[in-house]
C-alpha positions in Angstrom: 20.0 -40.5 10.1 17.0 -38.5 9.3 16.7 -36.2 6.3 15.1 -32.9 7.4 15.4 -31.2 4.0 11.7 -31.5 3.4 10.5 -30.5 6.9 8.1 -27.6 6.1 7.2 -27.0 9.7 10.5 -25.3 10.6 10.1 -21.9 12.1 13.0 -20.5 10.0 11.3 -20.9 6.6 10.7 -17.6 4.9 7.8 -17.4 2.5 7.7 -14.9 -0.3 4.5 -14.5 -2.4 4.9 -12.6 -5.7 1.6 -11.1 -6.8 -1.2 -9.4 -5.0 -4.0 -10.8 -7.0 -6.6 -13.3 -5.8 -4.2 -16.3 -5.9 -1.5 -14.5 -4.0 -3.8 -13.2 -1.3 -5.5 -16.5 -0.9 -2.2 -18.3 -0.5 -1.1 -15.8 2.2 -4.4 -16.3 4.0 -4.1 -20.1 3.9 -0.5 -19.9 5.3 -1.7 -18.0 8.4 -0.5 -17.7 11.1 2.9 -18.0 9.4 4.4 -14.6 8.5 4.7 -14.1 4.7 6.2 -11.4 2.6 3.9 -10.3 -0.3 5.5 -8.5 -3.3 3.2 -6.6 -5.6 3.9 -4.1 -8.4 0.8 -2.0 -7.5 -1.3 -1.4 -4.3 -3.2 -4.4 -3.3 -6.5 -4.7 -5.2 -5.5 -2.3 -7.9 -2.9 -3.9 -10.1 -4.1 -7.5 -10.2 -5.7 -9.1 -13.2 -7.9 -11.5 -11.2 -11.1 -9.9 -12.7 -9.9 -10.7 -16.2 -8.8 -14.3 -15.4 -12.4 -15.7 -15.3 -11.6 -18.8 -13.4 -8.2 -19.4 -14.8 -9.3 -19.8 -18.4 -7.1 -17.6 -20.7 -8.2 -16.8 -24.2 -6.5 -14.7 -26.9 -8.6 -11.7 -27.7 
């Protein structure tokens, strides 16, 4: 008996990405041509903090 619980190639998988910043958009691009749903609090490119992230390094200001 095979265990298909980890089969990520099924066509019924639904992908939801939360966040319209650089990481979310890059993830959606890499998952192409699979359809994805992207959830963002603001219009794409306007509400993200990618410009403040500076390569993923966070510092208290």
